[in-house]
KOLMAR-796747 format. One record per residue (C-alpha): residue in one letter; x negated, y, z negated. Coordinates in steps of 0.02 Angstrom, whole numbers, padded with zeros to 5 digits, always signed. Each point is the difference from the previous one (the first is absolute). Example, Ala and Ser with C-alpha at 12.3 -4.5 7.8 and 13.67 -1.06 7.14 Angstrom:
2
a-00615-00225-00390;s-00069+00172+00033;
END
This chain:
1067
x+01973-01266+02021;x-00153-00113-00092;x+00051-00158-00102;x-00066+00106-00151;x+00126+00161+00038;x+00135-00147+00043;x-00042-00077-00174;x+00030+00179-00068;x+00156+00051+00088;x+00076-00161-00041;x-00023+00005-00196;x+00152+00016-00122;x+00031+00171-00050;x+00137+00083-00110;x+00099+00152+00043;x-00093+00146-00014;x+00039+00190-00032;x-00132+00048+00114;x+00057-00089+00156;x-00001+00164+00095;x-00176+00023-00050;x-00059-00156+00129;x+00145+00011+00111;x-00087+00112+00155;x-00142-00064-00024;x+00011-00154+00137;x-00110-00150-00026;x-00107+00085-00138;x+00169+00039-00072;x+00065-00167-00024;x-00189-00048-00054;x+00004+00123-00144;x+00194-00042-00052;x-00052-00182-00001;x-00179+00036-00092;x-00033-00080-00186;x-00029+00158-00062;x-00018-00057-00175;x-00158-00066+00040;x-00065+00144+00081;x-00106+00135-00122;x+00134+00115+00064;x+00148-00098-00079;x+00183-00004+00035;x+00085+00126+00104;x+00096+00054-00121;x-00151+00073-00077;x-00069+00078+00129;x-00012+00201-00027;x+00093+00108+00102;x-00144+00072+00090;x-00051-00184+00063;x+00176-00041+00076;x+00019+00155+00088;x-00187-00030+00099;x+00043-00181+00018;x+00164+00040+00088;x-00090+00123+00105;x-00133-00107+00054;x+00135-00145+00048;x+00093+00132+00120;x-00154+00067+00064;x-00067-00055+00174;x-00164+00047-00038;x-00137-00133-00066;x-00005+00044-00189;x-00046-00101-00129;x+00032+00068-00203;x-00119-00055-00141;x+00077+00027-00149;x-00079+00012-00179;x-00164-00026-00095;x+00001-00186+00086;x+00037+00102+00169;x+00144-00148+00048;x+00049-00013+00193;x+00147+00049+00080;x+00013+00037+00177;x+00149-00007+00142;x+00005-00082+00156;x-00105+00085+00103;x-00139-00019-00110;x+00007-00193-00005;x-00096-00027+00168;x-00142+00106-00056;x-00052-00126-00134;x+00037-00136+00101;x-00008-00184-00117;x+00004+00130-00161;x+00188-00014+00039;x+00096-00016-00110;x-00108-00065-00131;x-00060+00182-00039;x+00176+00056-00040;x+00015+00040-00188;x-00189-00043-00050;x-00123+00108-00038;x-00104+00069+00143;x-00181-00073-00043;x+00083-00170+00018;x+00025+00007+00176;x-00118+00133+00047;x-00139-00059-00082;x-00131+00006+00163;x+00030+00182+00021;x+00013+00062-00182;x-00165+00073-00014;x+00071+00110+00124;x+00181+00021-00037;x+00000-00011-00175;x-00093+00172-00042;x+00110+00094+00132;x+00146-00038-00093;x-00077+00001-00165;x-00059+00183+00056;x+00175+00051+00066;x+00083-00070-00174;x-00137+00091-00119;x-00009+00181+00108;x+00201-00023+00054;x-00078+00071+00182;x+00047-00066+00161;x-00125-00098+00115;x-00001-00018+00194;x-00103-00039+00128;x+00017-00043+00187;x-00084-00173+00069;x-00050-00054-00171;x-00095-00153+00008;x+00027-00178-00091;x-00059-00175-00008;x+00149-00102-00033;x+00034-00201-00011;x+00214-00010+00063;x-00036-00124+00144;x-00128-00124-00095;x-00154+00104+00026;x-00071+00161-00018;x+00035+00113+00126;x-00044+00216+00031;x+00154+00107+00015;x+00039+00177-00012;x+00153+00096-00073;x+00066+00173+00001;x+00027+00034-00192;x+00101+00082-00107;x-00018-00027-00177;x+00123+00106-00119;x+00038+00002-00200;x+00176-00039-00063;x+00040+00067-00176;x+00089-00099-00108;x+00115+00051-00130;x-00111+00062-00113;x-00086+00102+00141;x-00159-00071+00002;x-00050-00094+00163;x+00082-00174-00008;x-00014-00069+00171;x-00094+00024+00181;x+00131+00027+00121;x-00136-00050+00170;x+00062+00033+00159;x-00103-00108+00157;x+00004-00006+00177;x-00144-00121+00079;x-00117+00071+00147;x-00107-00169+00016;x+00039-00005+00161;x-00001+00186+00063;x-00193+00022-00104;x-00056-00180+00100;x+00063+00070+00164;x-00081+00175-00020;x-00177-00057-00071;x-00010-00134+00135;x+00042+00122+00131;x-00121+00119-00063;x-00144-00141+00005;x+00061-00053+00170;x-00034+00176+00062;x-00158+00011-00097;x-00058-00150+00085;x+00040+00067+00165;x-00100+00151-00048;x-00159-00104-00062;x-00008-00096+00165;x+00005+00138+00101;x-00111+00111-00084;x-00130-00150+00013;x+00035-00016+00187;x-00013+00197+00019;x-00166+00014-00077;x-00071-00180+00038;x-00163+00051+00130;x-00057-00177+00028;x+00091-00183+00049;x+00169-00061-00098;x+00027-00168-00047;x+00095-00111-00125;x-00171-00018-00090;x-00037+00193-00034;x+00090+00156-00013;x+00192-00019+00011;x+00023-00154-00111;x-00088+00086-00144;x+00093+00150+00023;x+00176-00087+00009;x-00040-00117-00167;x-00064+00166-00074;x+00175+00101+00042;x+00097-00173-00068;x-00109-00022-00140;x+00027+00195-00049;x+00190+00027+00050;x+00076-00171-00033;x-00095-00058-00160;x+00183-00016-00090;x+00057-00129+00134;x-00175-00071+00057;x-00115-00067-00129;x-00134-00034+00140;x-00004-00024+00176;x-00130-00085+00137;x-00011+00006+00183;x-00050-00156+00095;x-00043-00017+00199;x+00026-00155+00091;x-00181-00082+00020;x-00052-00119+00109;x+00072-00179+00007;x+00168+00072-00103;x-00109+00030-00160;x+00045+00172-00087;x-00148+00129-00056;x+00033+00140-00120;x-00047+00159+00076;x+00052+00117-00157;x+00085-00018-00166;x+00046+00103-00155;x-00092-00124-00103;x-00113+00084-00097;x-00144-00125-00005;x+00080-00156+00141;x-00175-00080-00021;x-00006-00046-00188;x+00207-00012+00004;x+00027-00123+00154;x+00163-00052-00062;x+00091+00164+00030;x-00033-00001+00187;x-00095-00176+00033;x+00051-00097+00144;x-00057-00178-00082;x+00123-00138+00091;x+00159-00019-00120;x-00010+00176-00086;x+00153+00108+00021;x-00091+00129+00102;x-00054-00144+00125;x+00191-00079+00026;x+00062+00180+00037;x-00119+00055+00116;x+00022-00174+00095;x+00208+00035-00009;x-00022+00156+00064;x-00115-00036+00140;x+00110-00156+00046;x+00183+00068-00014;x-00056+00186+00043;x+00108+00073-00131;x-00009+00061-00174;x+00005-00121-00154;x+00019+00005-00156;x-00100-00108-00133;x+00059-00031-00181;x-00095-00107-00119;x-00111+00001-00151;x-00182+00080-00025;x-00136+00036-00113;x+00086+00139-00077;x+00173-00085+00006;x+00144+00015+00140;x-00034+00071+00144;x+00056+00055+00168;x-00086+00027+00164;x+00065+00078+00156;x-00078-00022+00177;x+00049+00115+00156;x-00094-00048+00169;x-00094+00155+00070;x+00006+00040+00197;x-00091+00070+00130;x+00013+00013+00181;x-00078-00169+00042;x+00148-00074-00138;x-00044-00082-00162;x-00159+00066-00078;x+00021-00020-00186;x+00104-00008-00167;x+00027+00139-00139;x-00006-00099-00152;x+00091+00087-00166;x+00029-00040-00194;x+00188+00038-00047;x-00019+00083-00186;x+00094-00085-00116;x+00113+00149-00045;x+00085+00009+00163;x+00109-00118+00118;x-00068-00061+00165;x+00171+00040+00076;x+00055+00041+00172;x-00038+00194-00020;x-00206-00036-00084;x-00018-00124+00141;x+00052+00128+00137;x-00129+00136-00091;x-00130-00127+00013;x+00052-00045+00189;x+00008+00190+00050;x-00185+00022-00098;x-00068-00157+00114;x+00081+00083+00161;x-00082+00168-00059;x-00177-00115+00008;x+00044-00088+00164;x+00031+00174+00089;x-00162+00073-00060;x-00094-00147+00053;x+00068+00019+00171;x-00035+00184+00018;x-00176-00046-00071;x-00005-00110+00141;x+00047+00126+00144;x-00113+00135-00077;x-00147-00112+00008;x+00038-00014+00201;x+00003+00180+00007;x-00155+00031-00089;x-00094-00112+00126;x+00078+00088+00149;x-00061+00172-00106;x-00179-00066+00022;x-00019+00068+00177;x+00038+00175-00044;x-00152+00003-00133;x-00129+00069+00103;x+00099+00157+00035;x+00070+00031-00189;x-00146+00130-00012;x+00055+00101+00144;x+00175-00024-00041;x+00001+00051-00171;x-00113+00176+00065;x+00137+00025+00121;x+00143-00004-00121;x-00090+00112-00113;x-00032+00133+00112;x+00190-00014+00055;x+00038+00026-00197;x-00125+00152-00002;x+00152+00118-00008;x+00097-00096-00142;x-00159-00016-00091;x-00045+00194+00008;x+00188+00033-00059;x-00028-00125-00166;x-00162+00081-00041;x+00061+00180+00013;x+00153-00033-00083;x-00103-00078-00144;x-00095+00166-00005;x+00149+00120-00028;x+00091-00148-00119;x-00070+00116-00150;x+00079+00163+00087;x+00180-00039-00057;x+00057+00117-00147;x+00129-00045-00120;x+00144+00132-00024;x-00047+00131-00180;x+00100-00038-00122;x+00053+00140-00131;x+00013-00009-00165;x+00086+00149-00082;x+00037-00017-00183;x-00098-00090-00138;x+00023+00002-00177;x+00166+00086+00004;x+00070-00123+00088;x-00029-00126-00126;x+00091+00116-00121;x+00151+00015+00116;x+00002-00174+00040;x+00005-00017-00209;x+00169+00110-00017;x+00093-00057+00158;x-00044-00191+00017;x+00157-00095+00000;x-00105-00132-00076;x-00061-00036-00187;x-00173+00061-00042;x-00087-00020-00177;x-00144+00002-00089;x-00024-00124-00142;x-00152-00043-00122;x-00066-00174-00029;x+00127-00051-00142;x+00138+00041+00133;x+00069+00160-00075;x+00056+00152+00115;x-00110+00147+00034;x+00101+00067+00132;x+00139-00017+00120;x+00078+00091+00153;x+00174+00063+00004;x+00047-00148+00106;x+00029-00093-00176;x+00149+00111-00044;x+00085-00004+00180;x-00032-00192+00024;x+00007-00066-00167;x+00085+00144-00104;x-00134+00003-00124;x-00058+00164-00072;x-00183+00036+00021;x-00028+00065-00158;x+00067-00147-00093;x-00102-00106+00117;x-00184+00066-00027;x-00071-00080-00148;x+00106-00158-00012;x-00055-00168+00072;x+00049-00066+00148;x+00050-00175-00068;x+00173+00089-00058;x+00056+00011+00172;x-00060-00162+00088;x+00134-00159-00013;x-00047-00117-00125;x-00032-00129+00120;x-00131+00099+00088;x-00094+00099-00147;x-00125-00155-00026;x-00039-00022+00190;x-00023+00193+00017;x-00105+00025-00135;x-00137-00149+00045;x+00020+00081+00174;x-00091+00172-00085;x-00114-00064-00120;x-00073-00112+00135;x-00054+00164+00117;x-00163+00066+00019;x-00046+00175+00017;x-00044+00047+00178;x+00077-00158+00027;x+00115-00043+00167;x+00190+00087-00042;x+00117-00120-00076;x+00179-00032+00072;x+00138-00096-00092;x+00179+00026-00031;x+00102-00002-00161;x+00154+00073-00060;x+00042+00169-00092;x+00155+00032-00117;x+00094+00169+00055;x+00074+00119-00096;x+00178-00088+00002;x-00087-00180-00050;x-00012-00067+00179;x-00159-00069+00070;x-00085+00043+00181;x-00122-00096+00065;x-00164+00126+00037;x-00159-00054+00119;x-00146+00061-00071;x-00170+00044+00054;x-00126+00038-00149;x-00191+00055+00004;x-00118+00019-00156;x-00111+00136-00030;x-00079+00009-00165;x+00123-00027-00149;x+00157+00050+00112;x+00111-00084+00121;x+00069+00097+00165;x+00161-00059+00045;x+00116+00013+00144;x+00166-00110+00003;x+00134-00018+00137;x+00167-00051-00054;x+00044-00171+00119;x+00166-00058-00093;x+00094+00030+00165;x-00136-00084+00090;x-00011-00160-00101;x+00202-00013-00001;x-00024+00017+00183;x-00137-00143+00027;x+00107-00101-00106;x+00144+00017+00105;x-00095-00033+00164;x-00083-00139-00090;x+00151-00113+00044;x+00041+00048+00167;x-00186-00036+00037;x+00021-00166-00047;x+00160-00035+00102;x-00098+00084+00156;x-00130-00134-00016;x+00065-00140+00107;x+00069+00108+00138;x-00165+00079+00009;x-00091-00167+00004;x+00113-00050+00160;x-00009+00139+00088;x-00192+00010-00008;x-00036-00169+00064;x+00124+00044+00149;x-00102+00170+00024;x-00180-00101-00012;x+00063-00114+00148;x+00064+00156+00103;x-00172+00077-00039;x-00107-00161+00043;x+00096-00020+00173;x-00034+00178+00072;x-00188-00011-00072;x-00033-00140+00107;x+00096+00073+00157;x-00121+00149-00018;x-00152-00096-00019;x+00057-00101+00139;x+00012+00159+00103;x-00147+00091-00059;x-00137-00148+00022;x+00082-00036+00178;x-00026+00183+00056;x-00162+00021-00079;x-00070-00159+00100;x+00073+00062+00173;x-00071+00182-00003;x-00175-00052-00084;x+00000-00153+00139;x+00012+00143+00141;x-00129+00105-00091;x-00127-00137-00018;x+00040-00047+00178;x-00059+00180+00047;x-00160-00022-00113;x-00048-00153+00029;x+00025-00006+00202;x-00114+00163+00025;x-00128-00067-00126;x-00006-00149+00112;x-00008+00067+00166;x-00144+00115-00078;x-00090-00142-00044;x+00009-00076+00175;x-00025+00165+00081;x-00178+00013-00112;x-00040-00183+00035;x+00031+00035+00198;x-00044+00172+00029;x-00191+00034+00032;x-00013+00144-00059;x+00180+00011-00069;x+00121+00140+00067;x-00005+00142-00139;x+00172+00077+00054;x+00071-00176-00003;x-00081-00045-00171;x+00087+00184-00071;x+00173-00055+00057;x-00001-00180-00057;x-00040+00067-00177;x+00134+00155-00010;x+00121-00107+00042;x-00036-00136-00142;x-00036+00157-00106;x+00185+00053+00045;x+00056-00170-00026;x-00090+00003-00182;x+00075+00183-00032;x+00183-00076+00040;x-00036-00125-00106;x-00056+00109-00153;x+00161+00116+00033;x+00106-00157-00016;x-00079-00040-00177;x+00026+00179-00054;x+00186-00043+00054;x+00021-00154-00079;x-00081+00073-00172;x+00116+00157+00009;x+00147-00139+00022;x-00069-00086-00150;x-00038+00151-00099;x-00189-00042-00018;x-00067+00151+00098;x-00099+00120-00093;x+00076+00170-00003;x-00049+00189-00050;x+00167+00068-00083;x-00035+00196+00004;x+00141+00135-00038;x+00078+00069+00162;x+00144+00076+00065;x+00120-00090+00131;x+00031+00180+00082;x-00179+00021+00040;x-00011-00175+00043;x+00138+00001+00123;x-00051+00185+00089;x-00184-00082+00017;x+00077-00139+00120;x+00096+00095+00103;x-00124+00022+00141;x-00031-00170+00008;x+00169-00055-00006;x+00043+00111+00140;x-00130-00086+00109;x+00043-00165-00065;x+00204-00027+00029;x-00019+00113+00161;x+00107+00136+00084;x+00171-00100+00003;x+00007-00008-00186;x+00040+00148-00112;x-00086+00027-00146;x+00101+00082-00160;x-00069+00032-00155;x+00116+00031-00152;x-00129+00051-00144;x+00049+00028-00199;x-00017+00176-00047;x-00121-00042-00149;x-00172-00088+00008;x+00048-00187-00005;x-00142-00081-00113;x-00053-00171-00001;x-00147-00106-00036;x-00050-00100+00153;x-00136-00055+00120;x+00025+00129+00127;x-00088-00100+00149;x+00104-00141-00033;x+00168+00100-00004;x-00046+00083+00167;x-00014-00163+00077;x+00170-00049-00080;x+00069+00155+00065;x-00075-00023+00190;x+00047-00202-00010;x+00193+00053-00023;x-00010+00151+00134;x-00069-00129+00115;x+00141-00120-00040;x+00122+00133+00022;x-00064+00049+00166;x+00010-00161+00068;x+00192-00022-00064;x+00031+00136+00115;x-00051-00027+00164;x+00097+00128+00094;x-00031+00137-00137;x+00085+00059-00153;x-00056+00082-00175;x-00131-00040-00116;x+00048+00081-00173;x-00110+00019-00155;x+00055+00039-00159;x-00069+00034-00177;x+00087+00032-00153;x-00090+00049-00178;x+00134-00066-00125;x+00107-00140+00063;x+00097-00068-00148;x+00044-00196+00005;x+00161-00009-00117;x+00038-00174-00077;x+00137-00092+00071;x+00171-00030-00095;x+00169-00085+00032;x+00083+00158+00040;x-00139+00067+00107;x-00120-00090+00142;x-00175+00006+00031;x-00048+00171+00064;x-00019+00021+00186;x-00198+00023+00033;x-00060-00131-00091;x-00014-00145+00118;x-00170-00056-00105;x+00103-00049-00166;x-00121+00123-00098;x+00046+00007-00182;x+00088+00156-00053;x-00110+00140-00033;x-00060+00157+00100;x-00112-00020+00171;x-00102+00095+00116;x+00100-00065+00193;x-00072+00000+00178;x+00133-00068+00123;x-00026-00026+00171;x+00148-00014+00115;x+00008-00043+00191;x+00139+00009+00109;x-00035-00140+00085;x+00088-00186+00022;x+00001-00060-00165;x+00003-00182-00083;x+00118-00144-00046;x+00008-00043-00156;x-00061-00172+00027;x-00192+00102+00074;x+00037+00130-00146;x-00028-00163-00123;x-00160-00045+00058;x-00100+00188+00048;x-00126-00026-00151;x-00036-00165+00034;x-00183-00038+00076;x-00004-00018+00176;x+00169+00014+00036;x+00017+00107+00161;x+00127+00033+00139;x-00101+00056+00108;x-00073-00086+00158;x-00177-00111-00026;x-00125+00130+00016;x+00097+00127-00043;x-00038+00005-00215;x-00057-00098-00144;x+00145-00002-00102;x-00088+00069-00157;x+00044+00179+00013;x+00152-00009-00119;x-00076-00140-00107;x-00161+00108-00019;x+00111+00153-00039;x+00081-00094-00140;x-00156-00050-00083;x-00076+00154+00009;x+00133+00089-00074;x+00045-00150-00134;x-00192+00019-00050;x+00043+00186-00018;x+00118-00016-00134;x+00145+00025+00129;x+00133-00075+00109;x+00056+00003+00180;x+00175-00047+00076;x+00079+00007+00185;x+00170+00056+00044;x+00061-00055+00176;x+00142-00031+00107;x+00001-00068+00194;x+00033+00162+00083;x-00007+00123-00142;x-00194+00010-00022;x-00108-00026-00144;x-00050+00068-00186;x-00181-00044-00074;x+00012+00075-00178;x-00161-00008-00122;x+00025+00024-00170;x-00170+00059-00104;x-00022+00055-00189;x+00026+00172-00008;x-00172+00095-00043;x+00040+00135-00132;x-00101+00170-00020;x-00090+00091+00120;x-00083-00058+00160;x-00185+00023+00051;x+00004+00154+00100;x-00067-00051+00198;x-00170+00019+00046;x-00072+00032+00165;x-00113-00157-00039;x+00136-00118-00041;x+00010-00074+00172;x-00190+00003+00023;x-00023-00097-00162;x+00108-00132+00057;x-00070-00193+00044;x+00069+00019+00181;x-00106+00170+00029;x-00152-00067-00080;x-00001-00140+00114;x-00123+00062+00130;x-00121+00067-00131;x-00161-00060-00011;x-00064-00038-00193;x-00164-00027-00033;x-00035-00137-00112;x-00108+00048-00152;x-00170-00116-00006;x-00026-00116-00116;x-00157-00006-00141;x-00121-00120+00045;x-00025-00031-00186;x+00169-00061-00038;x+00054-00179+00012;x+00174-00057+00043;x+00086-00166-00005;x+00112-00070+00134;x+00132-00129-00036;x+00091-00058+00134;x+00060-00191+00022;x+00023+00026+00212;x-00174-00011+00065;x+00015+00118+00163;x+00090+00124-00114;x-00135+00006-00135;x-00153+00012+00134;x+00087+00153+00074;x+00029+00077-00154;x-00177-00038-00069;x-00090+00081+00188;x+00110+00149-00038;x-00068+00024-00170;x-00167-00024+00047;x-00006+00111+00153;x+00068+00126-00135;x-00162-00011-00089;x+00057-00112-00164;x-00088-00150-00044;x+00145-00149+00012;x-00012-00187-00069;x+00160-00116+00046;x+00129-00111-00086;x+00147-00127+00071;x+00091-00009-00168;x+00015+00052-00170;x-00107-00130-00065;x-00136+00055+00092;x+00031+00173-00030;x-00029-00017-00171;x-00156-00084+00022;x-00070+00141+00095;x+00061+00143-00134;x-00087-00123-00133;x-00166-00010+00108;x-00004+00163+00069;x+00045+00143-00143;x-00029+00133+00117;x+00147-00021+00117;x+00088+00165-00003;x+00161-00030+00095;x+00085-00158+00026;x+00103+00007+00175;x+00138-00157-00008;x+00145-00076+00102;x+00150-00024-00115;x+00039-00176+00070;x-00122-00115-00043;x-00016-00184-00020;x-00043-00099-00157;x+00144+00061-00102;x-00075+00167-00042;x+00072+00161+00102;x-00100+00151+00029;x+00086+00100-00141;x-00044-00147-00129;x-00162+00012+00045;x-00035+00206-00017;x+00089-00023-00169;x-00101-00158-00042;x-00165+00107+00064;x+00039+00145-00083;x+00022-00079-00176;x-00199+00001-00004;x-00037+00138+00121;x+00114+00140-00026;x-00081+00105+00090;x+00001-00105+00165;x+00097+00093+00139;x+00140-00105+00100;x+00070+00020+00161;x+00136-00126+00050;x+00062-00043+00178;x+00144-00069+00060;x+00111-00038+00158;x+00161+00040-00094;x+00082+00157-00060;x-00046+00073-00174;x+00130-00090-00084;x-00096-00155+00008;x-00088+00085-00148;x+00115-00044-00145;x+00161+00130+00066;x-00054+00162-00056;x-00126-00032-00125;x-00146+00129+00010;x-00158-00059+00025;x-00141+00027-00122;x-00147+00135+00000;x-00126-00018+00127;x+00103-00139+00093;x+00073+00043+00165;x+00115-00086+00144;x-00045-00013+00195;x+00126-00085+00103;x-00048-00108+00138;x-00043+00033+00158;x-00111+00141-00048;x-00130+00100+00092;x-00168+00027-00018;x+00034+00194-00073;x+00126-00064-00124;x-00107-00132-00063;x-00135+00134-00029;x+00118+00127-00080;x+00061-00130-00118;x-00170-00056-00064;x-00049+00177-00028;x+00150+00049-00091;x-00009-00158-00125;x-00190+00010-00022;x-00037+00089-00179;x-00072+00181+00043;x-00182+00053-00024;x-00026+00073-00172;x+00015+00181+00002;x-00135+00110-00083;x+00086+00042-00187;x+00075+00170+00012;x-00031+00142-00121;x+00123+00049-00122;x+00132+00121+00057;x+00006+00174-00032;x+00155+00087-00084;x+00131-00104-00122;x+00051-00180+00070;x+00167-00020+00065;x+00085-00147-00072;x+00156-00087+00088;x+00109-00066-00137;x+00129-00132+00035;x+00114-00040-00136;x+00180-00033+00005;x+00048+00032-00177;x+00025+00209-00039;x-00083-00004-00192;x-00158-00097+00051;x-00032+00097+00158;x+00002+00165-00105;x-00110-00079-00139;x-00121-00059+00136;x+00011+00141+00089;x-00037+00118-00144;x-00144-00126-00048;x-00076+00026+00165;x+00012+00198-00015;x-00083-00002-00168;x-00140-00086+00095;x-00020+00138+00132;x+00097-00086+00141;x+00112+00052+00137;x+00173-00113-00011;x+00123-00031+00155;x+00138-00113-00087;x+00078-00134+00098;x+00153-00128-00071;x+00015-00121+00142;x-00097-00087+00120;x+00076+00099+00151;x-00022+00156-00095;x-00196-00052-00029;x-00033-00034+00186;x+00085+00159+00066;x-00102+00124-00107;x-00173-00098+00044;x+00051+00026+00179;x+00041+00181-00058;x-00179+00023-00098;x-00112-00144-00022;x-00056-00006-00199;x-00158-00026-00062;x+00057-00143-00109;x+00182-00085-00026;x+00059-00065-00172;x+00139-00112+00033;x+00138-00103-00101;x+00012-00185+00029;x+00195+00005-00007;x+00075+00136+00119;x+00194+00003+00043;x-00031-00041+00184;x-00139-00117-00002;x-00169-00054-00101;x-00135+00104-00036;x-00144-00122+00053;x+00095+00000+00181;x-00015+00198-00013;x-00181-00028-00020;x-00030-00116+00126;x+00093+00132+00130;x-00083+00137-00059;x-00182-00094+00026;x+00037-00044+00152;x+00061+00175+00057;x-00140+00071-00088;x-00138-00114-00023;x-00116+00094-00111;x+00129+00071-00144;x-00029-00034-00172;x+00149-00096-00071;x+00030-00021-00195;x+00142-00130-00040;x+00081+00026-00167;x+00140-00152-00071;x+00057-00076-00166;x-00041-00175+00085;x-00151-00114+00002;x-00141+00062+00133;x-00037-00176+00058;x+00127+00029+00138;x-00075+00147+00067;x-00178-00073-00028;x+00060-00116+00115;x+00069+00081+00146;x-00144+00147+00003;x-00150-00108-00069;x-00143+00117-00031;x+00062+00160+00104;x-00123+00132-00065;x+00107+00130+00031;x+00140-00070-00111;x+00022-00006-00189;x+00124-00070-00122;x+00074+00096-00143;x+00139-00080-00118;x+00129+00078-00070;x+00009+00081-00138;x-00144+00095+00025;x-00108+00168-00076;x-00080+00141+00087;x-00162-00071-00013;x+00036-00176+00064;x+00091+00111+00151;x-00137+00100+00042;x-00113-00158-00002;x+00103-00089+00113;x-00006+00165+00129;x-00188+00008-00031;x-00017-00153+00060;x+00106-00013+00150;x-00067+00168+00057;x-00169-00061-00034;x-00044+00170-00075;x+00048+00105-00151;x+00161+00112+00002;x-00027+00185+00047;x+00074+00082-00137;x+00106+00164+00042;x+00057+00122-00102;x+00176+00032+00098;x+00058-00156+00052;x+00132-00014+00129;x+00158-00087-00053;
END
């Protein structure tokens, strides 16, 4: 207890009848009992209103951090738990107006308290920032806050009850941990992208300080990196100072300056040094931390501590960790430089190596090209719409929600029977009456104002108010209202019970916050430990296997060089043998890469509808040859088709891998069982019932298609079972397995949206369960050509690459000189004209100088701060017609997840073959203009896509009156199905559809039917459509509402000829 508290506690007091009010309040209770309330705006305790006494008693007994601001002066009263959060403001803040002691943050706190008092509504926030002076200086703090109104005796808000929890330490820890993670990513990215020498004076220090400035801005005002120069003199390498030449005081090292003092002490003592003193802008604190590399101390990281944070042990630890990351990156840079010097000897054979690698990957490249050709063949299932206008009428009558039509002056024009069911009001009495008669008095003005602000044809209005039923009870109703002309169309749902439930849950939620925070901290620590263990195991395995494969490739190539140099002439058979061995090593490296991509769930997939029964039967012959005669093969297939959406080739590979593992587990023979289930139901576990057997994958509740592979082999112990999915983990002898088979299976199943798990016991065999989302609807019928269309079957076909046009100019953008030279030579061999660029800036210069460039072929990973995707977007702002082919050595997820590419853009995955390059360039180049076709004979067939039945009927009548034949569709799926069944002459598409957007449907139809005329109808602005489709001559925009003459003009413009009138149009 401080001196001020002691003075209050020992002040003379008279016996008071309210002693029990403060008796259980601890130190604050004793302070309040002895406080001279006569001098406070609250006056004597005897005159306190009953609500004030009740709330004061509650907060004094509470263990939470609580402060109460009472009356017009917002007089502060608080408990023992709250006192430490205001530091030196205690105890003088007790009994005094809040503004006297919270002045430095009153611009923030005052309006918040005033809003709660004015609106009588609570205010809450997590990690809310304040700047408070509680220890003699202004500091940044964070709190979880809940400000609740407290009614007085007259029912008006008399006070604000504030429950707070200080979260400053947690916010700082999370922010600094994220900053260290971003620093690590920045350093790693800089190391990975650099293709030249790395040193303190180049990329790494700049990247490190950029990350510090970007992610530690609330902790570090500025930062600089120095290296130890000759004779111990420090040399500035990088700084966050925007103009170090004009501001030498920021990072200057003149004798006697703070920076010079810190740098000398750190160099001499070899440990972090904190300097505190005055500067031009007031007090400042500087922290210097040593940087070390392989050869020892090499420099110093100096940061200026932000005024609002304390330079405590946690702060110093963060800066020390940042310095450690920078030191580690510098050490790695030195190692990489030595490795680059060793790699110079291999440059002479780089071109031949690339050619051999491309030939080894031809089958994979052909597979990707063929998959791309068949992507557009995927059809969506047909969705049937059976009822139209009649459904609306039935919905009006049987709906349990309130429906009404109101006029602009808020009078009721029509209501549905639910008004009498829910509220007891007779429909005949409501029609014509003002809606405000039923609205709670407190809700009338907000409701009227909301309706008044609505605009015809504008977005729906959603709000809640209270309506009185026939018994006088008020019900909370959640309204959705749209305006059309002078009428309002309203749908209301009774949410009274939901609001009561939310209020009850709010208190329980607050009680769980503390427990949840502690559990999350423990879980995060466990996840971090597990992640680091997996990363260590993965990197070790990758390095081991790739070093083995590189030994095969490099050894044979070196032998080949020696043979060519020493033999005169070289032996062709010997040369071919060495090349084939190196090629085999490259193929095994490519296979390992694909397995790693599968494990990381980044491999490109071609999911298609398939039947697990059919897939299993197709593998039987291969499995018989694989497992041998000692093992019996038993199939237990579902009686009905087991439909899933998956990549058939990858799934076959998983089943074959599991069969091989089962064979190895049964060296003396046994039984292998393949079992399929069409609708395996996984139920949620309860306290009375354990999780159902057959769900070792831990799948959430639901219905799945299942495939089980069971063997009668030796089984696995618990320790082995726990690690079977870890990459490079294997129990086989050296050379008998890579340890990637099951991890590849795990990654593929997860990437396909499924789950996989294993059950096994020693001596009891093993069961692998694969659960995949069940595919609803009919599966496509098998065709004899199905197997011939797989990439594996097409691997031996010779595809003639389409020739290039010598009049077409292409631009190749690639930072790797060898790859750029190869791409350029291949395109010129095809017959195109080609110019080259090594980065984005150079490419933009070429485009500006050569407006006749028809296509840009660019790598995604480019230096200079602009990647290939950004280059393409920038180039097409000025050249919307420019065709673009992007290329990358990574999977399709390198292009922003599943975001589709724009028109006339395509992706070509590295490594690519000569044929794949030719096909991709030919695919995206604009076709030669076709001669204008004459108008078709007979009526024009229109595919009308509109989800609103009334609008669809009206539009169909207009089209019939214009002599057109009309096919009506009500969704994206319905439209695609009809277009596939019969090609229309023109499509009229609404923007808003129930299962997608109309402009996306137009894009899909344009890809499937390139010459199809399209009219897009919408009540919204046309700018988005113009930006997306540009000057497409076969597309027209039609604004809603429209007349028959406007519809005819849009159709004529899209078709390119007048409509053919028909006396008997088809409906």
